[in-house]
C-alpha positions, -999 to 999 in steps of 0.1 A, spaced: 119 -300 -633 103 -266 -633 72 -281 -618 92 -296 -589 111 -264 -582 78 -244 -584 61 -269 -560 91 -267 -535 91 -229 -536 53 -228 -531 56 -252 -501 85 -231 -486 65 -199 -490 34 -215 -474 54 -228 -445 70 -195 -439 37 -176 -440 21 -201 -416 49 -194 -391 42 -157 -392 6 -161 -382 11 -181 -350 34 -162 -326 35 -175 -291 14 -155 -266 33 -129 -246 35 -138 -210 20 -112 -187 48 -91 -172 50 -94 -134 59 -64 -113 92 -69 -95 87 -77 -58 92 -47 -37 122 -49 -14 118 -29 18 148 -18 38 128 -2 66 93 11 72 107 47 74 126 44 41 96 30 23 71 55 37 95 83 29 96 72 -7 58 71 -8 56 106 8 81 119 -18 61 103 -46 31 125 -36 51 156 -45 49 190 -28 15 198 -45 -2 169 -27 18 169 6 3 186 36 15 198 71 23 165 88 41 149 117 53 114 120 69 91 146 68 88 183 80 115 208 116 103 205 117 101 167 92 129 157 97 146 124 76 166 98 76 135 76 72 98 80 92 87 110 99 57 132 73 48 158 89 24 183 63 -3 192 71 -3 229 50 -7 260 54 30 267 42 40 232 14 14 229 -14 37 242 -4 66 219 -2 43 188 -36 28 196 -51 63 201 -36 78 169 -44 49 146 -75 35 164 -61 0 167 -70 -24 195 -47 -46 215 -51 -76 191 -42 -54 161 -12 -38 179 1 -72 188 1 -83 151 26 -56 143 64 -57 144 87 -29 157 96 -18 121 69 9 119 66 44 106 37 68 111 24 100 96 -5 122 107 -20 155 95 -5 181 118 -38 199 125 -64 170 127 -57 133 127 -92 127 113 -80 145 81 -52 119 77 -37 93 100 -15 64 89 11 39 97 33 16 76 42 -15 97 57 -49 93 34 -78 102 47 -105 126 28 -130 105 23 -121 68 -3 -147 63 -26 -126 85 -26 -95 63 -62 -99 52 -74 -107 87 -56 -75 99 -72 -55 71 -107 -66 78 -103 -61 116 -88 -27 111 -117 -16 89 -142 -28 115 -123 -9 142 -124 23 122 -160 19 112 -169 12 149 -154 45 162 -176 73 176 -159 103 160 -157 138 175 -145 170 158 -154 158 123 -149 123 109 -128 107 82 -142 97 48 -123 66 41 -102 38 55 -76 18 35 -52 -11 42 -26 -19 15 -4 -50 16 32 -45 5 56 -74 9 57 -82 46 41 -49 56 7 -32 57 -1 5 51 -31 15 71 -47 49 68 -80 68 74 -89 103 66 -102 127 40 -109 109 7 -84 130 -13 -56 124 11 -63 87 13 -67 83 -25 -34 102 -30 -17 77 -6 -30 47 -24 -18 61 -58 17 70 -45 20 36 -28 10 19 -60 36 40 -79 64 31 -55 54 -6 -51 35 -18 -82 31 -52 -66 11 -37 -36 -24 -49 -31 -53 -28 -17 -70 -51 8 -95 -26 21 -109 6 5 -141 15 23 -161 42 40 -148 51 74 -182 59 87 -213 38 82 -247 54 83 
């Protein structure tokens, strides 16, 4: 009888030890999908995430919505030329963007930092938009200095586009990633090709 009890105890211990060694693999945690109320609200959150030490003198928005922070840029026929000039987008890129758009530029020199956060009309075209925007920036003939980098970041149904000084652009990418962990950098390239 002692042998049977000993054998049962041994089997029970072996089975319990075998269970300890094979835990199911943890599934990778997914970042929650970013919900965006408006371009201005999201960009303001990104701007705030920079903190005062990395913020700079800036202006955002169109003439009607101008502010010293990210602000609404109404994508109207009247504002089209200004938007295209500030962000260096062509007609095709402009037409890919919805009216929910916020802009922010360095107050002294747009080549130091110029950006927009805009909803895409067709989110399946985010990569196409990013590559075409990069080509547009890299094809510019810059005067009064030139930007170091161009980036395009995809966040939900929106794109964040920016060009400017490396430090300013890198800070934007970091803050955007902090606010929207599910964001994807589609373009991070030199703004000027040799």
